C-alpha positions as CSV (number, residue, x, y, z in Angstrom):
1,X,23.7,-19.4,6.5
2,X,23.9,-15.6,6.3
3,X,20.9,-15.5,3.9
4,X,19.0,-17.6,6.3
5,X,19.9,-15.3,9.2
6,X,19.0,-12.2,7.2
7,X,15.7,-13.8,6.3
8,X,14.9,-14.5,9.9
9,X,15.8,-11.0,10.9
10,X,13.5,-9.6,8.2
11,X,10.6,-11.8,9.5
12,X,11.3,-10.6,13.0
13,X,11.4,-7.0,11.9
14,X,8.0,-7.3,10.1
15,X,6.4,-9.1,13.1
16,X,7.8,-6.5,15.5
17,X,6.5,-3.6,13.5
18,X,3.1,-5.3,13.0
19,X,2.8,-5.9,16.7
20,X,3.5,-2.4,17.7
21,X,0.9,-0.7,15.5
22,X,-2.8,-0.2,16.0
23,X,-5.6,0.3,13.5
24,X,-8.1,3.0,14.1
25,X,-10.8,1.1,12.3
26,X,-11.9,4.3,10.7
27,X,-9.3,4.8,7.9
28,X,-11.8,5.3,5.1
29,X,-13.3,8.3,7.0
30,X,-10.1,10.3,6.8
31,X,-10.5,13.8,5.4
32,X,-7.6,14.7,3.1
33,X,-6.0,18.1,3.6
34,X,-6.6,20.7,0.9
35,X,-2.9,20.4,-0.3
36,X,-3.8,17.1,-2.0
37,X,-5.0,19.1,-5.0
38,X,-2.4,19.8,-7.7
39,X,1.1,18.4,-7.9
40,X,3.3,16.5,-5.5
41,X,2.8,16.6,-1.8
42,X,5.5,17.3,0.8
43,X,4.9,17.3,4.5
44,X,7.0,17.0,7.5
45,X,7.2,13.8,9.4
46,X,5.3,15.5,12.3
47,X,2.5,16.4,9.9
48,X,2.3,12.8,8.6
49,X,2.2,11.5,12.1
50,X,-0.6,13.9,13.1
51,X,-2.6,12.8,10.0
52,X,-2.1,9.1,9.9
53,X,-2.9,6.2,12.3
54,X,0.2,4.7,13.7
55,X,-0.2,1.6,11.5
56,X,-0.7,3.7,8.4
57,X,2.3,5.8,9.3
58,X,4.4,2.7,9.7
59,X,3.5,1.4,6.3
60,X,3.2,4.5,4.2
61,X,6.2,6.5,5.7
62,X,8.5,3.9,7.1
63,X,8.0,1.3,4.4
64,X,6.5,-1.3,6.8
65,X,4.4,-4.3,6.0
66,X,1.1,-5.2,7.6
67,X,0.2,-8.7,8.7
68,X,-1.1,-10.9,5.8
69,X,-4.9,-11.6,5.8
70,X,-5.6,-8.5,8.1
71,X,-6.6,-6.0,5.5
72,X,-10.3,-5.0,5.4
73,X,-9.8,-4.6,1.6
74,X,-8.6,-8.2,1.0
75,X,-12.1,-9.6,0.2
76,X,-13.7,-6.4,-1.0
77,X,-15.6,-7.1,-4.2
78,X,-17.3,-3.7,-4.4
79,X,-16.8,-1.7,-7.7
80,X,-14.8,1.5,-7.2
81,X,-11.4,3.0,-6.9
82,X,-8.7,2.4,-4.3
83,X,-6.9,5.6,-3.3
84,X,-3.7,6.3,-1.3
85,X,-4.6,6.5,2.4
86,X,-2.1,9.2,2.8
87,X,-3.3,11.7,0.3
88,X,-6.4,10.4,-1.5
89,X,-4.7,10.0,-4.9
90,X,-6.5,7.4,-7.0
91,X,-4.1,4.5,-7.5
92,X,-6.0,1.2,-8.5
93,X,-9.4,0.2,-9.8
94,X,-11.5,-2.7,-8.5
95,X,-11.6,-4.1,-12.0
96,X,-7.9,-5.0,-11.8
97,X,-8.1,-6.6,-8.4
98,X,-7.7,-10.3,-8.1
99,X,-7.3,-13.1,-5.5
100,X,-3.6,-13.9,-5.3
101,X,-3.7,-16.1,-2.2
102,X,-0.9,-14.1,-0.6
103,X,-2.9,-12.4,2.1
104,X,-2.6,-8.9,0.7
105,X,-4.9,-7.1,-1.8
106,X,-3.5,-7.7,-5.3
107,X,-4.0,-5.9,-8.6
108,X,-2.6,-6.6,-12.1
109,X,-2.3,-2.9,-13.1
110,X,-2.5,0.6,-11.6
111,X,-5.4,2.9,-12.4
112,X,-3.2,5.0,-14.8
113,X,0.5,4.7,-15.7
114,X,1.2,7.8,-13.6
115,X,-0.9,6.8,-10.6
116,X,2.1,5.0,-9.0
117,X,5.9,5.1,-9.2
118,X,8.2,2.1,-8.8
119,X,11.7,2.1,-7.3
120,X,14.3,-0.6,-6.7
121,X,14.2,-1.9,-3.2
122,X,17.4,-3.7,-2.0
123,X,16.3,-4.1,1.6
124,X,16.6,-7.3,3.6
125,X,19.3,-8.9,1.3
126,X,16.9,-9.1,-1.7
127,X,16.0,-7.0,-4.7
128,X,12.3,-6.1,-5.2
129,X,10.4,-3.4,-6.9
130,X,8.7,-1.0,-4.5
131,X,5.4,0.7,-5.4
132,X,4.7,4.2,-4.1
133,X,2.0,6.7,-4.5
134,X,3.0,9.1,-7.3
135,X,1.5,12.1,-5.4
136,X,2.9,11.8,-1.9
137,X,5.5,9.0,-2.2
138,X,3.8,6.8,0.4
139,X,4.8,3.2,0.4
140,X,2.0,1.0,-1.0
141,X,3.7,-2.4,-1.4
142,X,5.7,-4.2,-4.1
143,X,5.2,-5.4,-7.7
144,X,6.1,-8.9,-8.9
145,X,6.1,-10.5,-12.3
146,X,4.0,-13.5,-11.4
147,X,0.5,-12.0,-11.9
148,X,-2.3,-12.9,-14.3
149,X,-2.9,-11.8,-17.8
150,X,-3.1,-9.3,-19.4
151,X,0.0,-7.7,-17.6
152,X,1.6,-10.7,-15.9
153,X,2.2,-8.4,-12.9
154,X,1.0,-8.7,-9.3
155,X,0.9,-5.4,-7.3
156,X,0.9,-6.8,-3.8
157,X,-0.3,-3.9,-1.6
158,X,-0.7,-3.2,2.1
159,X,-4.4,-2.6,2.7
160,X,-3.7,0.0,5.4
161,X,-2.0,2.1,2.7
162,X,-5.3,2.2,0.8
163,X,-8.8,3.8,1.2
164,X,-11.7,2.8,-1.0
165,X,-14.1,5.0,-2.9
166,X,-17.2,3.0,-4.1
167,X,-18.4,3.7,-7.7
168,X,-21.4,6.0,-7.9
169,X,-24.6,4.1,-8.5
170,X,-26.3,5.0,-11.7
């Protein structure tokens, strides 16, 4: 009974957060501050709030989740690189993207081993593995072990936490 109640509270929390945020519709046009060059990025919460849309802030900084099937990247088939919407750090390649049927953009591997970091997430009475940007620590989503070959992993990401850089045409 308590697991059921906790599950329902989690669903309500996700829905409440998704209903109180708004997309700017222009996330890909964000200019990244010059401090994104070099090592790790640290900013105050006020700086993050000034830079990000309310929806991106909710997901990247407060570890929120966007509604399934709402990401503009869900059906994107263009070749290129997905970058962190908070800092522009390259995190995933289009070649590793696949259709998972979950409603969120999914990948079977990060761009490089050091593109993302993972942490144990024990929120909402369950244990999951959180995926964050290795440069700014922004919450991207979670990774599960039910993905396709060659890794068997499914990086289930919030589209609002990502921007996309198309590959240069040759």
